[in-house]
N, C-alpha and C positions, 0 to 999 in steps of 0.2 A: 658780232659774235665771240665768246671768249677764245683769245687765242692757247690759252693750255688745255685744250680739250680732253686731255688725260684727267685734269682735273676738275673740270665744269663742264657739264654737259646740258646745253637746254633741254626742256622737256620735250618739245616738238620733235625733236633728234632721236627718243627712246622708245624701246618699244618690249614687249614681253620677253624677249632675249635676252635681255641687260640687265636683269636680278643681280646677277653677279659682280656687275661693276654699279649700280647704285641703289639696290635694295629692292625688295617686293613692292614698296608704295609709291615710289617712283618710277619704275618700269611699268606700275601699272597706269600710275597717270599720264606717261608717253604714249602708251599702246590704246588709252580711250582718245587722247590729243588725234592720233594719226590714224583710229582703224572707227571711230565710231562718231566723228565729226560729224557723216552724213546722216545720224539718228538723230541730229541736234542735240546732240550731249554736250554742254558747256562746261569746259575745265579752264579754272584761271592761267593766266599765263605763268611763266617761272624756270629755274632751273634748277640743276643737281649738284652738289658738292659729292663726286664720286667717291668709292673706297680707295681709289690711289691717293687723293686728298688724306683722307684718314690715315692711311698707312705712312703718308709722306709727315703727317703732325705727329706718329709716335717716334717715328726714327729721327725725324728733327731734335726732339725731347729725348731722345734716349728713353723711352717708357716700356718697351715692348718687355723686357726680362725685369724692370720692377715690377711690371703687373704681374706677370706671370709668377714672381715671388712672391707677392702678396694671395693671391688665389692657392699656390702651394701652403700657404701659412692656413689657410680656412680650410683645405684638404686634410691637414696635419691636424686638425682642430685647436690649434696653437692659437688662432683668434676668432671672435666672432664673425658672423656674418656682418652686421651693420660695423662695425668696425674696418673690417677688408673694403667693404665698399665705399665709406666714406673716405677712408685714404686713397684709394683707387680716383674717386672724383674728384678729391682736390689735388690728387697731382696732374690730370689732364686741366681741370679749370685753371691751373697757374701755370700750364703752358704757353708757351709763345708758337702763334700760327708763324710757321714758314711766309716770307716775302712772296714767294712763285704762288703759294696758295691764295693768301690774302689779297695780292692784285686780281689774281684770277676773280676773287668772290665778288671785289670791288667794281672790276669792270662790266661783271655781267650784270650787277647790280643798277648800275649806273645804265647802262642800256636797258636793262625791264623799266626802269624809271622814266626815263627818255625826259620830256620838256619838262614833267611835273618836278623832277628835280628828287634828289635822296636824303633831301631837310623833311619832303611830306609825304615821301612815298612809300607805303606801308605797307610788310610782308609777313605772312606767317612762314615759319621756319621749322620743319617735322623732319624727325628722325625717320631712316627708314632703313632697318637692318638687312644686309644681305641674304641671311638664310630665314628671314620671316614668312611667315605664313605659308611656309611649305606644307606637305600633307602630313607630315608627323610632327610641324612643328606650329604651335601658336603663341606668337610675340606681341600679340595685341596691348598695347597698355605700358609695357615695360617701358620704354623711351621717351624721352619731353616731346612736348612741341611748346612751341613760345609764339604768344601772338602780337601783331602791334608792334611791330620790331620796325623803327625807322633810324637811317643812318647808318654807315658804313661801318662806323667802330661798333654799333650796338648790333649788328648784321653778323660784324665779325665774332663778339663775345657771344650771340646766340648759337655761332654754330660750334664754338668750344664748349657750350653748356650740353648739345647735343649729343656731341663725341662722349663727355663726360658720363649721359646719361645711358651709355651701352651697357652700364657695371653699376646699377642700380640694382638694390638689394634681393628685387623680385626676379631681373634679369639672371642675376648670376646663380639664384637657388635655382630658375628655369632649366638653362643649361647645364648644370651639374646633373638634375634630375634625371635630363633627357639624355645625356651622354654628348653634348655640343662640347666642341673644343672653344674656349674662351676668346683663345686669340688668333682664330681662324674664322670666329663669325665679326664682319666687318660691318662699318656704319657708314651710310652715304646720309647727306642732308639734302633734304628740298626746301627752295625756297620759293615761296608762289604770291602772287600778287592778292594782299587782302580782300575779302568779298564784305562788304560792308552789311555782314548781320547783325553787326552792334546795332545797327537801324531797323532791323527785322527780325529776321528769328535763322532758327539752323538745327542740326539733329542730325539722328543717326537712320540708317534704311537697313534691310534684311528683305532678299528675295525667298526666303523662308520662313514658315510658323519659329520663331526662336524657340518655343516652347516643347514641341509636339513634332516638329518636323515635316508638317505639313504644306506640301511643295506647292498648292494653289495661291498662297498668297505674298505681296507684300507688303511689310509691316515697317511702318515710319513712325520714329519720334520725334518731336519739335520742342523749342522751348524759343522764348524770345532772347535775343543778343547773339553772343558767341556760342558757338557749340561746346565747348569744354564743361559747359553747368549739365549737358546731357552726358555726355562720355562718363566726365567723371561722378554722378550719380549726385550732383547738389541739389537738381531740383526734381518735381515730379512732372514728367513732361506730358504733352496731348500723344494721346497713342491714333493713327489710323490703320485703317487695312484696306486694302485694293484687292478684287480677285483678277487674276492673271488671265484666265481662258478667255474673259470679255474684254480684256484691253485694248483689244485690237479693232474693237465695234466706238465708232467716234460719236454713234448717236447715242450711246448707253453713258453711266457714270457710274462703274461697278464699285464705289464707295459702301463696302460693306460693315467699317466697325469707323468711330468716331469719339472718343471719350476725350472731355477736356481735362488737362492737367491744370494742377494749381498754380504751378510756375513764379511760386513765392520771389524767386531773385533771377536776376539775369547778370551777364559779364557784359560790359561795354568798354569802350576805349574812356581810359583813364586821363584825366583833364592834369597834367602836373605832378609831381612827386616820382621816384624811383621807380615806379610798377606801370609797365604800357596800359594794362589792364586792371578795370575794378569790378566788385560785385557790388550790385544797388539792389533796391527791394523792386520788386516790379508792380508798377500804378493797377491798383485794384481795377481800374476797367480796362486794362491792357490784359491781366492774369484772367479775368471773365472773357476773354476772345480767344479761339480758335487761331493758331500760329497761319495755317493754313488755310486756302479756301480748297473746294471740289476740285476745279480745274487745275490746281498747283499739285495737289494729291497725285492724281491720276498723271501728270507731265513726269513727274518723279518715279511713279509707278511703271511709265513705259519707257522710261531711261533705264529702271533696274533690270526690268526683262531685255531690252537690248544689252545691257551690263553682262548679265549671267548668260545668255544667248551666246555672249562671245566666248566667254571664258569655258562655259561649256560647264558649269556647276555654283551653287549657289552662293552669293556674295554678300559682303558685310560693308556696307557704303554712308558717308559722311557726305554731307550734301549742307547747304548754305544759302539764303536768299540774299541780294544787294537790295537793301534797303531805299537805297538813293535812285537805281535802275530799274528794279523790280525784278529785275533775272535772276532765275536761279542756277548755280553750278553745283556740278559733283568736286568735290574736294577729295575725297580719297574711296580708293575701293580696294579691298582684298577680298581672298577666299572666306566663306564663312567656314569656320574649323570644329563645329561642336555637332551639329545634329545631322549635317552632310556627311558624316564618319558612323555615326551610329548602326549597327547592323538592324536589319529588319528581321520580321520573324515572328516575334514574339512582342506581347502586351502584358502588360501588371493592371490589374484591379485591386483596387484599396477600398477597405470597408472599413469605418471607424464606430467602434462598439461603444456605448455609454459616452459619450462626448461630454468633457467639463463645460465649464462656463466659458465663454465665448471672451477672450481678452484683447485680442487686438487683429485687425485685416488689413491686408495691402494686394498689391499685385502679387501670382503667384509664379514662382521660375522652378522650372523641372517639375518632375511628377512623381512623388514619392511623399512619404509621413515620417518621420521623425519625431522621439521623445527622447527629452532630457532635462538637466537643469538649465535654467537660466544664469548666463555669466554676463552681465554687463560692463561695457570698455568702454571707454571715450577716449581712448589712443592708443595706437599698436603697439606704442612702446610699454603697454599694461602686458604685454602678450604672455610674459612669462608668468603670469599668474591664472593663463587660461587652461584648463583641464581638457585630457582628450574625451571627445563625446558632449561636449559643452552644446550648449544652444548662445549660440552668438550674439548680443544685442548691442546695438551700436548705431551712431546718427546716419553712417556712409562710409564705405571703404575704399583704400585705392591700393596702389602696387606694395604699401609695405605691409598691410594686412594681411598678405597671402600666408605666410608662416602658421598665424592663427587660424585662419580659415581651414586650411588643411587638417586642423585637430577638431574640429568643430561638425557635430552631427547636421546642424541646421544652421542658416544664418537669418538674421530678423534686423535690416535697417528702416529709418523712420522715412530717409529720402530716396530718391532714384526710380527708374523705374527700367524697362526690359533692356534695357541696352545701358544699363550703370556695370559702373566697375563691378559691384558686387553680384549682378545677374550675371554678366560674362564669366568671372571668376567661379561662382557657383555652378554655371553649367557646368567648365571645364572639368569640375571636382565632382559633379554628379551630386550635388548636396540640394537638398528642400532649400528654397529662401522665401520669403516673405520683406517685399521690398516696397517703400511706400508707405511702410504701416505708421500712419500717423499716430504720436502719444504712445506709440510700444515702452519707450523708456520710462515713463508713469507709470503704465501698464503692467509691465512686467517686473517683479521684485528678482533681485537677486539670491541664487540657490532654489527658486519654485519651479517646481516642476509642471513641465507643458508637453504640449503633444504639437507639432507644426505640421500641418495639413496643405499639402500643394497638388494634391490628387483631387479636388473638387471643382476643376475648370479654371477660369481667371482668376479668379479672386483667392488668395492663398489666409490662412487661419490658423491662430494661435490660441489653443484651449488649455483649458485649467487641465495638470492632472496628468497622469501617463496613461493614455488609452487603450484599449484592447484593440489591435489591427487588424484585421485577414487581408491576407493578400492571395489573390489567384491570377496566374499564369497561364496567360489565353496564347496557345500556339497557334501561327497560323500556317503551319507546314502543313501540307496533306489535309486541306479540307476538302471533304465530300461534295461532291457536286450535287445539286438538286435542280428539280424542274419546278418543286414548289420555291417562290421566292420566298426567302427571311431577309425582314426590312428591319431594321431597329426604331425603336421610340425613344425619342430626346425630346428634353423641355430647357435643357439649359446650355445658351449658345457657346458659353463662357468652354465650356466642354466636348462641345462639339469636335473638335478638331484632334480630339485625342487619340476617337475610334476611327480614321480616315483611311488604317492600313486595313479595317474589316473589310474583307467580300462583300461586302451588304450589297441588298437590291433596292437600296433608298432606304427613305422614313417613313414608316407606316403613320407615326404618330408623332405630330409636333405639338408640345401642348403650347397654345398663345398668351393662358393664363399665367404659366410660371415667370415668363416675361415679363407681364404686366404685374405680377405679384413680385417679383423680385428685382425688378431692374426699373421700371417705371414707379412703380412703388403708390401711384397717387391716380385715385379712382376718375375714369375718363369725364366723366362729368363735371367733375369738380374743376375740370379744368377749361370745359365749353361754358361753364356757369362760375366762374369762379368768382361774381359779385355776389354768388347766394353763399358761399363758405363762409359762415360767421364765427366758427372756431379758428380763434388767435393763432394756436398754435399750428393747426392745420395748413393754415394760411402761410404763417413764418416756413414750415417744410416743404410747401408747395413752392415755393419764393426760390427757397434754397436750391433745390432738385432742379427746377427752370431757369436758373441763373444762366446768363447769354441768350435766352429766347425772349423776343419780342412778342410771339406768338404761342402762348403757353402750351396750345393744341398741338404744335408743329413736334415742342418735346416729345409728348406723347408718338406723333405719328412716325418721327426719324426714330427714336430708341426700338420700338417695337419691330420696324421694317429693317434696323441692323441686325438685332436679334434673329429675326428670322432669316435674314439675308443670311448669315455664316452656318447656320445649321442646312440651309439649302446649297450654300457653296459646297461642307464640308462632303455632299454625297454627287455632287455637279456631276453629270447629267443624268442621271436617276430622280424617278420622281421624290419629290416631300412633300407628305400630305399635312398641310397646317391646319388645327382644327382650331375654329373662331370660335371667341372667348365661352368658358362653361364655368366661369364662378356658379355657386349659389350666393342667395342674396347675403346670407350672414358671412361669407367670404367677402365680397365686394364691399359688405359695409366697413370692413377691415382695412380696409383699403384707407389712406390718408383721403381727408374730405368726403368720404365716401355715407358717412352715417346718412345726411340729408336727403341722398337720394334713393335709399333703399330701404322697405316697408320691412316689418315684422312679419315671420313667417313660421309656425309652427313645425311646419314640413320642409324646408327648405329643400330637400334633395328631389322632391315632387314639386317644388314650386316654379318661382319666375324664371328661370333658368334656360339656358340653350335658345333654340329658334324664337322663342316665343318673346325674348328681349328685343330683337333685331328688328321689328317694323313697329314695335311700343313706343308710343309716343312719347314715355317716360325714358327711352334707352335708345333711340333711334340716332340721334347726335352723336353716341359714343359709337356706335356700330359703323357708323360713316367714317369716326376714324382708324377704326380695325379695318374697313375697306382700302383706306389713302394709305395706308402701311402695306397693304397687298399690292397695289398697285404701285407702288413707288419700287417693291421689290423686281416684279413683274415685267412693270414697261419701263423704268427709268435706271434701275440697276442691271437689270434684264436677265435676272434667274428664274427663266419661263419655266422652269422643272416644278414650280412650287403647285402644289392641287391645293383648293381649299374645299374646307369638310364642317358640316353642319351637325351640330349635336341636337341631342335631345329634339328632335324634328315629331310632332306628334303625330299630324296630321297630311293629308295633301292641301286641303287649303292654307295651312301654316308654310307649308314646302314651298306654295305659289308666292307666297308675298316673302317671303325669302329670297327668291330668286328675284323679284321684282324689284326688293330694297339693293340685291347685288347690282342689278343691271343699273340702275339708277347712280349709283357710285363707279362708273365704266369697267363693270367687272361681269359681262354679259357670256354666260356661258355657249362655250363654244368658238367666241371672239379671240382671235390670237393664241389659238388652242387652249384658251384656260377649260379646265375639268372641276367638277363642283361634284363631293363625293358625297353621302349622308351616314351617319352614325346610325348603326343597326343594335339598338339597344333597348328598345321599347317591343312589344307584342303587334302593335300597330303596323310595324315598320317589316315584318314577316309577311302578316297576314296580308298586306295590301304592298307585298315585294312588287309584283306587276306594276301598279300602278307609279311606285316609288320609282321604277327602272326608266319611266317617261319623261323621270324628272331630272334624274342624278346620273353620273356616268359611273359612280361605284359604292359599293356599302364599304363599313370597315365596324364588324364586328364588335362592341362591347361587351364582352363576356361579364363582366361584374354586374354592370346594371341590368344586362339582357335577366341573368341569371336572380337575381335581384325580383324582379318583376315578374318572372315566370312563375316564381316559387312562393313570391308572396313574402320574402324573409330581407330585413333587415342587413342588409352585410357588415355592418359593424358591431352587431349584436353578438354577446359572447356568449348568452344563452342559447342562440340558436344557430349558434358558428356550426353543430357536426350536421344540419339543414341545409347551409349554404357549400353546394356543390354543381359545378358546371359539365358534369360529367351525368347528371339526372337525367333521364329518358326526356323529360319535359323540355329541358333545353336543347339537347342533342338533337332532338327530332326539328324543333324552331332551327337549329343551324343548318339543319339539312335542307330544309325547306326553304330557307332566303337561297341559297347557295345556287338549289335548284331552278328556282323561280326566276333568280338574277342572271343565271347562265343563258335562260332561255331566250333572254331578251338580250345578249350579248355584254352583259356587264360585270366588272369584276367585280370579288367580295374577297375583302381580308379579315384577318381578324388580330388585335392589337389587348394582348393581357398575358397574365405571368401563368395562367396555366400551361402552356405546352413545354414551358419550362421544366415547371415543377413533376411535371407527368407525362411520361414519355405514350402512355398509352391513348391521352386525348389527344397529341399530338398524330398518332398514327390513325386516331379518329379522323381528325381536319383533313390528312391525306385522304382517307375515303371517299370522305365526302366532297371532294374537289377543289377544296379551297385554292384560291388562288396566290395565297402569300401570308404569311403569319411575322408578326411584328414586337419586338421584344427587347428588352434592355440587354445593353451592350454587355456585359455580362454576362448576359445567360445566351448568348448567340451563338457557340461553340455547341453547347449541349445541344440546342436547340435544333441548329442545323444538321447535328448527328443524329439526332432522335426521325427528323424529316427524313434524311438520306435512307434511315433503315427502314421506316416507314414506305418508301418508296420503292422501296427493293421486293417488302412482303406485298405489295399490294402487286407489283410485278407479277411474283412467284404464284399468287395467286389466281390469276387471268390464265 
């Protein structure tokens, strides 16, 4: 035990009330060691050099007045920020560590090292400011961390360098902008046993979705080696998500997202030389593997929930895996300070008109659209030439970039993930950013007009030119209550969390083909029968997309199941109706490797689509993959709110055959609460509604196809556009008929389509007809909800 307890304290002695003594990070680590050990959370042992030690250092070197003088020069505009910052850091790095403080650190380090000896014992040395992570402050990334520090002298020097990092340029500017007294913010230094993540992996974890504030997930980023590559945005990490409400079920594996990152470089212990760490290329076979296995994702996620519950707020954590023991550790935890502080009450919907050529893509940060001229910078030192409102394009950012970022309209970086410096600061500044945009520096020329879109889901896009952007604000206040359920149409899993605050009654239509076409991209039969794909370019693209999968069909099942799971998680526990694939043959043929498996049809709209494919020998194996994905979502992940729906089911015999196929693959209607719906989009579905009611649990009216087939009008024909109208009596009587007959047999009926959004009188008709639900696009939700409420009032008044 250290003798100088006012200068050095063991982490195990510290608690949440010790922020003033050891800063937010160290107090949080001590609190976890004391309070969360019973939850199984492992924290590496260590000690903290207290704020008293920092005060003693300043006093011993008579630095207080000299630092204040430098700060005053900056305030009086006598010196630039970078000059003042460098001068203060040089003063501190040149100071002597007083004997009492040095001896306290040395003794504690010897005790921590024990029998291993200090020459071999590696520690992480981290800065912990006494005012950081208060509700009104976010000091993340402003101070330094030093890894793989060995030996007493190197530890003393690392401590001094941590002291100096209290005056990084970003830290000075942040305190100045937020009114903090520079001399009242003190620094503690945490010294922890190094986790050998150089031989495994590490990363960052949030107990909230960082882009939308959706509280139902844990987000984890992971890369090989030491975690600084993730924090600093040097690499494109793996990304995982787990669904919180099901994490207490040991029989489930609620991992709803797994994205393989490039992880091109990793940080390891250096061998020789002056630097303790080194950046090296990641071997190809290692880069092609996920850093964490599912059970490790779940263990970290359960820890994150325990840490969040303990603190009573969303948390930002760093974790590491020891490559020698296989153990997982939490090495930092602090409050999340962006999404958790955002006010609820309104959502913005962005519509981009006349998009230009797509120039670059990456991960979407924020939820907005911005336009301007590209300004490419390779170093923050070039910041003087960056104009207000420019689009900053660079490789990656660090704290030195913040003054430049503040002047940007949007940011594009070639490297980094959702927890990189560029992502964190962009959120704090409410700027749209596209990170991990490989090739952006080549694709985006200086001075080019571009539009940066981060409002289309997980993926961010950079388009050529200045696009017209329509912004709609959706107020969540004073929304009317309705007896008729108003649900959402969702297709893009990446955008589903954007709408979690909408008080919808579930998802009335989730389109499986969107996930297949936009995320999987490969024809399922080309994965089942890869040997039959003769096109070499198609084989190359299939190999690239299925990298890391020994079984190519597993790529289809996992990608599809996790896409469905994200949509289902966004509305849990309300029902999410997933329509099985409904591509037409010409659309299927456009998928990678699809052409050999699809016939040419003159009229694909009325051809081999929907139910007729599922029991066909030519597609049955592809349908089996769809069923495996649904089973994984419901039985393994645990999202039992998923309802399956059969499209374009022409006859009763076809319905029976499809239900048999479902049952063959473990999806038997009624077992485990499974409901099976049918699309009502063919006149036979209406005429035989009572018989279809014996086979299905509900109907979803596809008003476009039903109108087309009832009136005999091609819905895409410009010449016949005036004839295509859902309000035609032939169509409305069909709708009334199916509602009446379905209700007679206790079956639910919903409608998914745009008509209730565009025409208030159509919504009123549906309410009068007794529809159970309407499903609309999220940006139409408020309009339809209002129309339905008014229609219900009129119906009540008429009774």
